[in-house]
C-alpha positions as CSV (number, residue, x, y, z in Angstrom):
1,M,-159.5,-62.4,-123.4
2,L,-160.1,-66.2,-123.7
3,D,-162.5,-67.0,-121.0
4,E,-163.2,-70.7,-121.5
5,L,-162.0,-73.5,-123.9
6,S,-163.8,-76.8,-124.5
7,V,-162.2,-79.6,-126.4
8,Q,-163.6,-83.0,-127.5
9,N,-161.6,-85.7,-129.3
10,L,-158.7,-83.5,-130.3
11,G,-155.8,-85.9,-130.8
12,I,-155.2,-87.8,-127.6
13,I,-157.3,-85.3,-125.6
14,D,-160.6,-87.0,-125.0
15,T,-162.7,-84.3,-123.3
16,A,-161.5,-81.1,-121.6
17,R,-163.1,-77.9,-120.4
18,V,-160.8,-75.2,-119.0
19,G,-161.5,-71.8,-117.6
20,F,-158.9,-69.0,-118.2
21,T,-158.1,-65.9,-116.2
22,P,-156.6,-62.6,-117.4
23,G,-152.8,-62.3,-117.3
24,M,-150.3,-65.0,-117.9
25,V,-151.5,-68.6,-118.4
26,V,-149.0,-71.5,-118.7
27,V,-149.7,-74.9,-120.1
28,S,-147.2,-77.6,-119.1
29,G,-147.0,-81.4,-119.2
30,E,-144.7,-84.3,-120.0
31,T,-143.3,-84.6,-123.5
32,G,-145.9,-86.2,-125.7
33,A,-148.7,-85.5,-123.3
34,G,-150.4,-83.3,-125.9
35,K,-150.0,-79.8,-124.4
36,T,-149.4,-78.2,-127.8
37,L,-152.8,-79.4,-128.8
38,M,-154.3,-76.7,-126.6
39,L,-152.8,-74.1,-129.0
40,G,-153.9,-76.3,-131.9
41,A,-157.4,-75.8,-130.5
42,L,-156.9,-72.1,-130.4
43,R,-155.6,-72.1,-134.0
44,M,-158.8,-73.9,-135.1
45,L,-160.9,-71.2,-133.5
46,T,-159.0,-68.5,-135.4
47,G,-159.9,-70.1,-138.8
48,A,-156.7,-72.1,-139.4
49,P,-157.0,-74.9,-142.0
50,A,-158.7,-77.9,-140.5
51,R,-156.7,-81.2,-140.8
52,S,-158.5,-84.5,-140.4
53,A,-155.3,-85.8,-138.7
54,L,-156.5,-83.8,-135.6
55,I,-159.5,-86.1,-135.2
56,G,-158.7,-88.3,-132.2
57,P,-159.5,-92.0,-131.6
58,H,-162.4,-91.2,-129.2
59,G,-165.1,-90.4,-131.7
60,E,-165.8,-89.6,-135.3
61,E,-165.6,-85.8,-134.9
62,T,-163.3,-83.3,-133.3
63,R,-165.1,-80.3,-131.7
64,V,-163.5,-77.2,-130.2
65,E,-165.4,-74.3,-128.6
66,G,-164.1,-71.1,-127.1
67,R,-165.7,-68.2,-125.3
68,F,-164.0,-64.8,-125.6
69,F,-164.7,-61.4,-124.1
70,L,-163.6,-58.7,-126.6
71,D,-164.1,-55.1,-125.6
72,G,-166.8,-56.2,-123.2
73,E,-168.6,-58.3,-125.8
74,E,-169.1,-62.0,-125.4
75,V,-168.1,-64.0,-128.5
76,V,-168.6,-67.7,-128.8
77,V,-166.6,-69.6,-131.5
78,T,-167.0,-73.2,-132.4
79,R,-165.1,-75.4,-134.9
80,S,-165.7,-79.0,-135.7
81,I,-163.7,-81.4,-138.0
82,H,-165.1,-84.6,-139.5
83,P,-163.6,-86.9,-142.2
84,G,-165.5,-85.0,-144.9
85,G,-164.4,-81.5,-143.9
86,S,-165.1,-78.9,-141.2
87,R,-167.7,-76.5,-139.9
88,A,-167.4,-73.2,-138.2
89,Y,-169.9,-71.3,-136.0
90,L,-169.8,-67.8,-134.7
91,D,-172.2,-67.0,-131.8
92,G,-174.3,-70.1,-132.8
93,R,-174.5,-69.2,-136.5
94,M,-172.8,-71.3,-139.2
95,V,-170.2,-69.2,-141.0
96,P,-167.3,-69.8,-143.3
97,A,-164.0,-70.5,-141.6
98,R,-162.6,-67.2,-142.9
99,A,-165.2,-65.4,-140.9
100,L,-163.5,-66.7,-137.7
101,A,-160.2,-65.3,-139.0
102,E,-161.9,-62.0,-139.7
103,R,-163.4,-61.8,-136.2
104,L,-160.5,-63.1,-134.2
105,G,-157.5,-62.6,-136.5
106,G,-156.7,-59.1,-135.1
107,E,-157.5,-60.2,-131.5
108,V,-155.5,-63.4,-131.2
109,E,-151.9,-64.0,-132.3
110,I,-150.3,-67.5,-132.0
111,V,-146.6,-67.6,-132.1
112,G,-145.1,-71.1,-132.9
113,Q,-141.6,-72.1,-133.8
114,H,-142.7,-73.2,-137.2
115,D,-145.4,-70.6,-137.9
116,P,-145.0,-67.9,-140.6
117,I,-145.7,-65.3,-137.8
118,S,-146.5,-61.7,-138.2
119,L,-143.0,-60.4,-138.0
120,T,-142.5,-61.6,-141.5
121,R,-145.3,-59.3,-142.7
122,S,-144.8,-55.6,-143.2
123,R,-148.3,-54.8,-142.0
124,A,-147.7,-56.2,-138.5
125,V,-144.2,-54.6,-138.1
126,R,-145.7,-51.3,-139.2
127,A,-148.5,-51.6,-136.7
128,L,-145.9,-52.2,-133.9
129,I,-143.9,-49.1,-135.0
130,D,-147.0,-46.9,-135.1
131,L,-147.6,-47.7,-131.4
132,R,-144.4,-45.8,-130.6
133,L,-144.9,-42.7,-132.7
134,R,-144.2,-39.6,-130.6
135,S,-147.4,-38.1,-131.9
136,G,-150.4,-39.8,-133.5
137,L,-151.1,-36.6,-135.4
138,V,-148.7,-37.5,-138.2
139,L,-150.7,-40.7,-138.8
140,D,-154.0,-38.8,-138.6
141,D,-152.6,-36.1,-141.0
142,Y,-151.7,-38.8,-143.5
143,R,-155.0,-40.5,-143.3
144,D,-156.8,-37.2,-143.8
145,A,-154.6,-36.4,-146.8
146,W,-155.2,-39.9,-148.2
147,Q,-159.0,-39.5,-147.8
148,A,-158.9,-36.0,-149.4
149,L,-157.1,-37.4,-152.4
150,R,-159.5,-40.4,-152.7
151,E,-162.4,-38.0,-152.7
152,V,-160.9,-36.0,-155.6
153,Q,-160.1,-39.3,-157.4
154,A,-163.7,-40.4,-156.9
155,L,-165.0,-37.2,-158.5
156,R,-162.7,-37.8,-161.4
157,A,-163.9,-41.3,-161.8
158,E,-167.5,-40.0,-161.8
159,L,-166.6,-38.1,-165.0
160,G,-166.8,-41.5,-166.7
161,G,-163.6,-41.7,-168.5
162,G,-162.8,-38.0,-168.7
163,T,-164.1,-34.8,-170.3
164,R,-163.9,-36.2,-173.8
165,A,-166.4,-39.0,-173.0
166,L,-168.6,-36.5,-171.2
167,A,-168.5,-34.2,-174.2
168,R,-169.6,-37.0,-176.5
169,E,-172.4,-37.8,-174.1
170,M,-173.4,-34.2,-173.9
171,D,-173.6,-33.9,-177.7
172,L,-175.8,-37.0,-177.9
173,L,-178.1,-35.8,-175.1
174,A,-178.3,-32.3,-176.6
175,Y,-179.2,-33.7,-180.0
176,Q,-181.9,-36.0,-178.5
177,V,-183.4,-33.2,-176.4
178,G,-183.3,-30.8,-179.5
179,E,-184.9,-33.5,-181.8
180,I,-187.8,-34.0,-179.4
181,D,-188.2,-30.2,-178.8
182,R,-188.2,-29.5,-182.5
183,A,-190.9,-32.0,-183.1
184,D,-193.0,-30.2,-180.4
185,F,-195.5,-32.9,-179.7
186,R,-198.0,-32.4,-177.0
187,P,-199.7,-35.2,-174.9
188,G,-202.6,-36.7,-176.8
189,E,-201.5,-35.3,-180.2
190,D,-200.8,-38.8,-181.5
191,E,-204.5,-39.8,-181.2
192,E,-205.5,-36.5,-182.9
193,L,-203.1,-37.1,-185.8
194,E,-204.4,-40.6,-186.3
195,M,-208.0,-39.3,-186.5
196,E,-207.0,-36.5,-188.9
197,S,-205.1,-38.8,-191.2
198,K,-208.0,-41.1,-191.4
199,R,-210.4,-38.1,-192.1
200,L,-208.3,-36.6,-194.8
201,G,-207.5,-40.0,-196.4
202,N,-211.2,-40.8,-196.8
203,A,-212.4,-37.2,-197.8
204,E,-213.2,-38.1,-201.5
205,E,-215.3,-41.1,-200.6
206,V,-217.0,-39.2,-197.8
207,A,-217.9,-36.4,-200.2
208,E,-219.4,-38.9,-202.7
209,L,-221.5,-40.5,-199.9
210,L,-222.7,-37.1,-198.7
211,A,-223.7,-36.1,-202.2
212,E,-225.7,-39.3,-202.7
213,A,-227.3,-38.8,-199.3
214,H,-228.2,-35.2,-200.2
215,R,-229.9,-36.4,-203.3
216,D,-231.9,-39.1,-201.5
217,L,-232.9,-36.7,-198.8
218,S,-234.1,-34.1,-201.3
219,A,-236.2,-36.7,-203.1
220,A,-237.6,-37.8,-199.7
221,R,-238.6,-34.3,-198.8
222,D,-240.3,-33.8,-202.1
223,R,-242.3,-36.9,-201.6
224,V,-243.3,-36.1,-198.0
225,G,-244.9,-32.8,-199.1
226,P,-248.2,-34.3,-200.3
227,V,-248.3,-36.4,-197.1
228,V,-248.2,-33.1,-195.1
229,D,-251.0,-31.6,-197.1
230,A,-253.2,-34.7,-196.6
231,A,-252.5,-34.7,-192.9
232,R,-253.5,-31.0,-192.6
233,R,-256.8,-31.7,-194.4
234,V,-257.5,-34.6,-192.1
235,R,-256.9,-32.3,-189.1
236,D,-259.3,-29.7,-190.6
237,L,-261.9,-32.4,-191.1
238,D,-261.3,-34.2,-187.8
239,P,-259.6,-32.0,-185.2
240,A,-259.1,-35.2,-183.1
241,R,-256.4,-36.1,-185.7
242,G,-254.3,-33.1,-184.9
243,P,-251.4,-35.0,-183.3
244,L,-251.0,-37.0,-186.6
245,A,-250.7,-33.7,-188.6
246,E,-248.1,-32.4,-186.1
247,L,-246.1,-35.6,-186.4
248,V,-246.1,-35.4,-190.2
249,E,-245.1,-31.7,-190.1
250,S,-242.2,-32.6,-187.7
251,L,-241.0,-35.2,-190.1
252,E,-240.9,-32.6,-192.9
253,A,-239.0,-30.2,-190.7
254,T,-236.5,-32.9,-189.7
255,L,-235.9,-33.8,-193.4
256,T,-235.4,-30.1,-194.2
257,D,-232.9,-29.7,-191.4
258,T,-231.1,-32.9,-192.2
259,L,-230.9,-31.9,-195.9
260,S,-229.4,-28.6,-194.9
261,V,-226.8,-30.2,-192.6
262,T,-225.9,-32.8,-195.2
263,R,-225.5,-30.1,-197.9
264,E,-223.2,-28.1,-195.7
265,A,-221.1,-31.2,-194.9
266,W,-220.9,-32.1,-198.6
267,E,-219.9,-28.6,-199.5
268,V,-217.0,-28.5,-197.0
269,T,-215.8,-32.0,-197.6
270,E,-213.1,-31.7,-200.3
271,P,-209.9,-33.8,-200.7
272,D,-206.8,-31.9,-199.5
273,P,-203.7,-33.8,-200.6
274,G,-201.4,-31.1,-199.1
275,A,-203.0,-31.3,-195.6
276,L,-203.0,-35.1,-195.8
277,A,-199.3,-35.1,-196.7
278,R,-198.5,-32.7,-193.8
279,V,-200.4,-34.9,-191.3
280,N,-198.7,-38.1,-192.5
281,Q,-195.4,-36.4,-192.4
282,R,-195.9,-35.6,-188.8
283,L,-197.1,-39.1,-188.1
284,N,-193.9,-40.4,-189.7
285,L,-191.9,-38.1,-187.5
286,L,-193.7,-39.4,-184.5
287,G,-193.0,-43.0,-185.6
288,D,-189.3,-42.2,-185.8
289,L,-189.3,-40.7,-182.3
290,R,-191.2,-43.8,-181.0
291,R,-188.5,-46.1,-182.4
292,K,-185.8,-44.1,-180.5
293,Y,-187.4,-42.8,-177.3
294,G,-190.7,-44.5,-176.4
295,S,-193.9,-46.2,-177.4
296,D,-196.0,-43.1,-177.2
297,I,-195.7,-39.3,-176.7
298,E,-195.8,-39.6,-172.9
299,E,-192.8,-42.0,-172.9
300,I,-191.0,-39.7,-175.4
301,L,-191.5,-36.7,-173.2
302,T,-190.4,-38.6,-170.1
303,F,-187.2,-39.6,-172.0
304,R,-186.7,-36.0,-172.8
305,R,-187.0,-34.9,-169.2
306,R,-184.5,-37.5,-168.1
307,A,-182.1,-36.6,-170.9
308,Q,-182.4,-32.9,-169.9
309,T,-181.7,-33.8,-166.2
310,R,-178.6,-35.8,-167.2
311,L,-177.5,-33.1,-169.5
312,A,-177.6,-30.6,-166.7
313,E,-175.6,-33.0,-164.5
314,I,-172.9,-33.5,-167.1
315,E,-172.7,-29.7,-167.6
316,G,-172.1,-29.4,-163.9
317,L,-169.4,-32.2,-164.0
318,V,-167.6,-30.6,-166.9
319,E,-167.6,-27.3,-165.1
320,R,-166.3,-29.1,-162.0
321,A,-163.7,-31.0,-164.0
322,S,-162.0,-27.8,-164.9
323,Q,-161.1,-27.5,-161.2
324,L,-160.3,-31.1,-160.5
325,D,-156.9,-31.2,-162.0
326,A,-155.8,-28.4,-159.8
327,E,-157.4,-30.0,-156.7
328,H,-155.8,-33.3,-157.6
329,A,-152.4,-31.8,-157.8
330,T,-152.9,-30.0,-154.5
331,A,-154.2,-33.2,-152.7
332,S,-151.3,-35.2,-154.2
333,G,-148.8,-32.7,-152.9
334,H,-150.4,-32.7,-149.4
335,L,-150.3,-36.5,-149.4
336,F,-146.7,-36.6,-150.5
337,E,-145.7,-34.3,-147.7
338,A,-147.8,-36.1,-145.1
339,G,-146.2,-39.4,-146.3
340,R,-142.7,-38.0,-146.0
341,E,-143.4,-36.8,-142.4
342,L,-145.0,-40.1,-141.4
343,R,-142.1,-42.0,-143.0
344,Q,-139.6,-40.0,-140.9
345,A,-141.7,-40.4,-137.7
346,R,-141.7,-44.2,-138.3
347,R,-138.0,-44.3,-138.8
348,D,-137.5,-42.5,-135.5
349,A,-139.9,-44.8,-133.7
350,S,-138.4,-47.9,-135.3
351,A,-134.9,-46.9,-134.1
352,R,-136.2,-46.6,-130.5
353,I,-138.0,-49.9,-130.8
354,A,-135.0,-51.7,-132.2
355,E,-132.7,-50.3,-129.5
356,S,-135.1,-51.3,-126.7
357,A,-135.8,-54.7,-128.3
358,C,-132.1,-55.5,-128.5
359,G,-131.9,-54.9,-124.8
360,H,-134.7,-57.4,-124.2
361,L,-133.1,-59.9,-126.6
362,R,-129.8,-59.8,-124.7
363,E,-131.6,-60.6,-121.5
364,L,-133.3,-63.4,-123.3
365,G,-130.1,-65.1,-124.2
366,I,-129.1,-63.6,-127.5
367,S,-125.9,-62.0,-126.4
368,D,-125.1,-59.6,-129.3
369,P,-128.2,-59.1,-131.5
370,V,-128.7,-56.7,-134.3
371,L,-132.2,-55.5,-135.1
372,R,-133.0,-52.9,-137.7
373,V,-136.1,-51.7,-139.5
374,E,-135.6,-50.6,-143.1
375,I,-138.2,-48.1,-144.1
376,G,-138.2,-47.1,-147.7
377,E,-140.2,-44.8,-149.9
378,A,-143.1,-46.3,-151.9
379,E,-146.3,-45.3,-153.8
380,P,-148.9,-43.9,-151.3
381,R,-151.5,-46.3,-150.0
382,A,-154.0,-46.2,-147.2
383,F,-151.5,-47.1,-144.5
384,G,-148.6,-44.8,-145.7
385,A,-146.1,-44.2,-148.5
386,D,-143.4,-46.5,-147.3
387,T,-142.1,-50.1,-147.3
388,V,-141.2,-51.8,-144.0
389,E,-138.8,-54.7,-143.5
390,L,-137.5,-56.1,-140.3
391,L,-133.8,-57.1,-140.5
392,F,-132.1,-59.3,-137.8
393,A,-128.8,-61.0,-137.0
394,S,-128.2,-63.0,-133.9
395,D,-124.6,-61.7,-133.8
396,S,-123.1,-58.4,-134.8
397,R,-120.5,-60.2,-136.9
398,L,-123.3,-61.5,-139.1
399,A,-125.0,-59.4,-141.9
400,P,-128.6,-58.7,-140.9
401,G,-131.2,-60.2,-143.2
402,P,-135.0,-60.4,-143.5
403,V,-136.2,-61.8,-140.2
404,G,-138.3,-64.5,-141.9
405,K,-135.3,-65.9,-143.7
406,V,-132.5,-65.7,-141.0
407,A,-134.2,-66.1,-137.7
408,S,-134.8,-69.6,-136.3
409,G,-138.1,-70.6,-134.7
410,G,-136.8,-69.9,-131.2
411,E,-135.4,-66.6,-132.2
412,L,-138.6,-65.6,-133.9
413,S,-140.5,-66.2,-130.7
414,R,-138.1,-64.2,-128.6
415,L,-138.2,-61.4,-131.2
416,V,-142.0,-61.2,-130.9
417,L,-141.7,-61.0,-127.2
418,A,-138.9,-58.4,-127.3
419,L,-140.7,-56.3,-129.9
420,R,-144.0,-56.5,-128.0
421,L,-142.3,-55.2,-124.9
422,A,-140.4,-52.5,-126.8
423,S,-143.4,-51.2,-128.7
424,G,-146.0,-51.3,-126.0
425,T,-149.6,-52.4,-126.3
426,G,-150.5,-54.0,-129.6
427,A,-153.8,-54.8,-131.3
428,A,-153.9,-58.5,-130.3
429,R,-155.5,-59.0,-126.9
430,V,-154.5,-62.7,-126.7
431,V,-151.0,-63.7,-127.5
432,A,-150.1,-67.4,-127.3
433,F,-146.5,-68.7,-127.4
434,D,-145.7,-72.3,-128.3
435,E,-142.5,-73.5,-126.7
436,I,-141.0,-70.0,-126.8
437,D,-138.5,-71.2,-124.1
438,S,-137.0,-73.9,-126.3
439,G,-133.2,-74.0,-125.9
440,V,-133.4,-71.6,-122.9
441,G,-132.4,-72.3,-119.3
442,G,-131.0,-70.8,-116.1
443,T,-131.1,-67.1,-115.6
444,T,-132.3,-66.5,-119.2
445,A,-135.3,-68.6,-118.5
446,L,-136.1,-66.5,-115.5
447,A,-135.7,-63.4,-117.6
448,M,-138.1,-64.8,-120.1
449,G,-140.6,-65.7,-117.5
450,S,-140.4,-62.2,-116.1
451,K,-140.8,-60.6,-119.5
452,L,-143.8,-62.8,-120.4
453,A,-145.4,-61.7,-117.1
454,R,-144.7,-58.1,-118.0
455,L,-146.3,-58.6,-121.4
456,S,-149.4,-60.1,-119.7
457,E,-150.0,-56.9,-117.8
458,D,-152.0,-55.4,-120.6
459,R,-153.1,-58.6,-122.5
460,Q,-153.7,-62.2,-121.9
461,T,-150.6,-64.3,-122.6
462,L,-150.7,-68.1,-123.1
463,C,-147.5,-70.0,-123.0
464,V,-146.9,-73.7,-123.7
465,S,-143.7,-74.3,-121.7
466,H,-141.5,-77.0,-120.2
467,L,-139.5,-74.6,-118.0
468,P,-140.4,-74.2,-114.4
469,Q,-138.7,-70.8,-114.4
470,V,-141.4,-69.6,-116.8
471,A,-144.3,-71.5,-115.3
472,A,-143.5,-70.0,-111.9
473,F,-144.6,-66.5,-113.1
474,A,-148.0,-67.6,-114.4
475,D,-151.3,-66.3,-113.0
476,T,-152.9,-69.6,-114.1
477,H,-151.3,-72.9,-114.5
478,I,-152.8,-75.7,-116.6
479,V,-151.4,-79.2,-116.8
480,V,-152.0,-81.7,-119.6
481,E,-151.5,-85.3,-118.4
482,R,-151.5,-88.4,-120.4
483,E,-152.5,-91.9,-119.3
484,G,-152.2,-94.5,-122.1
485,P,-154.1,-93.4,-125.2
486,R,-155.9,-90.6,-123.4
487,A,-154.9,-87.1,-122.2
488,G,-156.7,-84.9,-119.7
489,V,-156.4,-81.2,-118.9
490,R,-156.7,-79.7,-115.4
491,L,-156.1,-76.5,-113.6
492,V,-153.6,-76.7,-110.8
493,E,-153.4,-74.5,-107.7
494,E,-151.5,-74.3,-104.4
495,D,-150.1,-77.7,-103.5
496,A,-150.9,-79.2,-106.9
497,R,-149.1,-76.4,-108.6
498,L,-146.0,-77.0,-106.4
499,R,-146.1,-80.6,-107.4
500,E,-146.1,-79.7,-111.1
501,L,-143.2,-77.2,-110.6
502,S,-141.3,-79.9,-108.7
503,R,-141.9,-82.3,-111.5
504,M,-140.7,-79.7,-114.0
505,L,-137.6,-79.0,-111.9
506,S,-136.5,-82.5,-111.0
507,G,-138.8,-85.0,-112.6
508,L,-140.1,-85.9,-109.2
509,A,-143.6,-84.5,-108.4
510,D,-143.6,-85.8,-104.8
511,S,-140.0,-84.9,-103.8
512,E,-139.8,-82.9,-100.6
513,R,-136.7,-81.2,-101.8
514,G,-138.3,-80.5,-105.1
515,H,-141.3,-78.9,-103.3
516,H,-138.9,-76.7,-101.4
517,H,-137.2,-75.6,-104.6
518,A,-140.6,-75.1,-106.3
519,R,-141.8,-72.9,-103.4
520,E,-138.6,-70.9,-103.6
521,L,-138.9,-70.5,-107.3
522,R,-142.5,-69.4,-107.0
523,S,-141.6,-66.8,-104.3
524,L,-138.8,-65.5,-106.5
525,A,-141.1,-65.1,-109.4
526,M,-143.8,-63.3,-107.4
527,A,-141.1,-61.0,-106.0
528,R,-140.0,-60.1,-109.5
529,R,-143.6,-59.5,-110.6
530,A,-144.3,-57.2,-107.6
531,P,-144.4,-53.5,-108.5
532,V,-141.4,-51.5,-107.3
533,P,-142.4,-49.3,-104.3
534,T,-142.4,-45.6,-104.9
535,A,-141.0,-43.1,-102.5
């Protein structure tokens, strides 16, 4: 419900802060006092386009703030308008204006004589009809069938364009995995190949260097022989020189061993063009794989693992795809049947609603109304497999037409009220009517007040009204009063309320006879609102 509304510089309203109660709230006032601005403020809070013309003469900015309680949660909405544009706030956070519509759009409905109201939209009419379905199971069954079909469709979409595209991807992945597997590279082999290629490529030069080294070492060993003999003689002559002889002998042994190792290396180092060609061929193969799959063997093998994983996934999808066509056909059949049953249930419910609503319309002054809901077949969507159109004629001698084209503003407002009563509780928790009683009087006005009061039993109902017969039924009565260029807003109770009803009845707020009639009207309204005693 709307709990509190604050307005600053909205048209001729300077400053106003009004608390609201559950039930039926009536806003009244003299013509031109600015009472419809209160609904204008509510429209602003629901994200309606902001017009700079709403900025009043009492400041440079218009500001409207409302506090709502929705399903036990407090929601504070603020909207401001300035010459350069507007700002919107939701619970103190700046948001786009559309966020207000998203938050309150389903909770607040404003019905004005010139509004393109919800009855002209299939979605809203369908929602009213669904409130009167004899069983909610048909709607649940349809939603389950819709979800089942969507799941199958999602699986088909996952195939990425069908089995042909998957087959092409499978062929490519299988080739890539096979190409890497056939190369059979192991981690670290690239470094080994680089070293082997360098060794084989330089074998001839290495052999020549080793041969030259062998010759030089052989000559050196031959020359060190006399040195060894001399060192031994010195040791024999001077035992203290023994370490010198040992060092010279060690040099000879080292030269002998080095000569042997050099000879062995020289003998085994031979150019091998065939081996070099094989190593370079493998390096070329590795280079080709690097260009395709990664900068080194580790990246290539990682690519291979990922490709193998994707290949296994696709193989599973292709296997699953063979079953999807049958599952899709089954799910489509279930959805078609569920849509047919839901369509018939909606036709039955709409007939009951139309009959009941016509009864309410007759009591609201439309003596011979025709109301019909045309429900046709359509492609399945999330909400059903049907089209919904509300047809209306104010007299049975007229051909019914789309309600948005043939109903006047006053008739639209009464239609909303009649359909709300006929269909039961709707989604909107706050319904505001702007001059719904235009062109109504007498007993019809009393009937309208009674029905608005009945509607307010399960939702908050706001009515801008000029009829005392309607205002008498209100739980809360708010008056907008104008004095010169300014208008104020106040809540009236007890004697002040009787004064306002008297003014609405006779134009004389202080008339004793007017007060008597106001009290009588108020008593009559309360009697009509009282529940009927049960036996």
